[in-house]
Structure formats: C-alpha cells, structure tokens
C-alpha positions as CSV (number, residue, x, y, z in Angstrom):
1,X,-101.2,49.9,-10.7
2,X,-97.8,49.6,-12.3
3,X,-96.1,46.2,-12.3
4,X,-93.1,47.7,-10.4
5,X,-95.5,48.8,-7.5
6,X,-97.1,45.4,-7.4
7,X,-93.6,43.6,-7.1
8,X,-92.7,46.0,-4.4
9,X,-95.7,45.3,-2.4
10,X,-95.2,41.4,-2.7
11,X,-91.6,41.7,-1.7
12,X,-92.5,43.8,1.2
13,X,-95.1,41.5,2.4
14,X,-92.8,38.3,2.0
15,X,-90.1,40.3,4.0
16,X,-92.4,41.1,6.9
17,X,-93.8,37.4,6.9
18,X,-90.3,36.2,7.2
19,X,-89.3,38.8,9.9
20,X,-92.4,37.8,12.0
21,X,-91.5,34.1,11.5
22,X,-88.0,34.7,12.6
23,X,-89.1,36.5,15.7
24,X,-91.6,33.7,16.5
25,X,-88.7,31.0,16.2
26,X,-86.5,33.2,18.4
27,X,-89.1,33.4,21.1
28,X,-89.9,29.6,20.7
29,X,-86.0,28.7,21.1
30,X,-85.7,31.1,24.0
31,X,-88.8,29.7,25.8
32,X,-87.2,26.3,26.0
33,X,-85.1,27.8,29.0
34,X,-81.5,28.1,30.0
35,X,-78.9,26.1,28.0
36,X,-77.2,23.6,30.4
37,X,-73.9,22.0,29.3
38,X,-73.7,18.1,29.2
39,X,-72.4,16.7,32.5
40,X,-68.5,16.3,32.6
41,X,-68.9,13.2,34.7
42,X,-70.4,11.2,31.8
43,X,-67.4,11.7,29.4
44,X,-65.0,8.6,29.1
45,X,-62.1,8.8,31.4
46,X,-58.6,9.0,30.1
47,X,-59.2,10.9,26.9
48,X,-56.0,11.7,25.2
49,X,-55.6,14.6,22.8
50,X,-53.1,14.2,20.2
51,X,-51.8,16.8,17.7
52,X,-50.0,16.2,14.5
53,X,-47.0,18.1,13.5
54,X,-46.7,19.5,10.0
55,X,-44.3,16.5,8.7
56,X,-47.0,14.0,9.9
57,X,-49.6,15.8,7.9
58,X,-47.8,15.7,4.5
59,X,-49.4,12.4,3.4
60,X,-52.9,14.0,4.0
61,X,-52.0,17.2,2.1
62,X,-52.8,16.6,-1.9
63,X,-49.8,17.6,-3.7
64,X,-50.1,19.7,-6.8
65,X,-49.4,18.2,-10.1
66,X,-46.1,19.5,-11.5
67,X,-44.5,18.3,-14.6
68,X,-41.8,15.6,-13.9
69,X,-38.3,15.9,-15.2
70,X,-35.8,13.2,-15.9
71,X,-35.6,10.2,-13.5
72,X,-38.8,11.3,-11.8
73,X,-37.5,14.5,-10.3
74,X,-39.4,17.7,-10.4
75,X,-38.7,20.0,-13.1
76,X,-38.7,23.4,-11.6
77,X,-37.2,25.5,-14.5
78,X,-39.4,28.4,-14.9
79,X,-39.3,30.5,-18.2
C-alpha cells in the first residue's frame, strides 16, 4: 500500500475512536439525570451587587506608553 493510504486509514480510525468516545461521554453525562439548580435558600442574605462607572475603572485600565513632552505632559504632535 502507498504511504498516503496508510495515513488516511490511521487518521480515519482515530477519528472513529474519538467519535465513539465522545458519544460514550455524552451518554454518561446524560445518564446522571436532570440538572437541578442550587437551592436559593442557602445563598447569603443581603448580597449587594455593585457596578463601577467608567471613571472608577480608570485606575484598573493599563494606560498606553506615550512619549512625554515638557513638564510631564503628553506629546500628541503627530507627523
């Protein structure tokens, strides 16, 4: 047999093995039963959700490195 045919047969066999393994994994996960969400009663009471406005997030955003002009100001003169 030519080398190309051998590679094609081996690749096809690996593909079939992976497909069967995937189907078995899906069946195993499906066999566990219905997914039930966690009970809400066990969550801590008084949970507060906070959001940051964009100006509060500025210290968290890395600033790009730009060349500094005189007196520490940004030099934004483009050529």
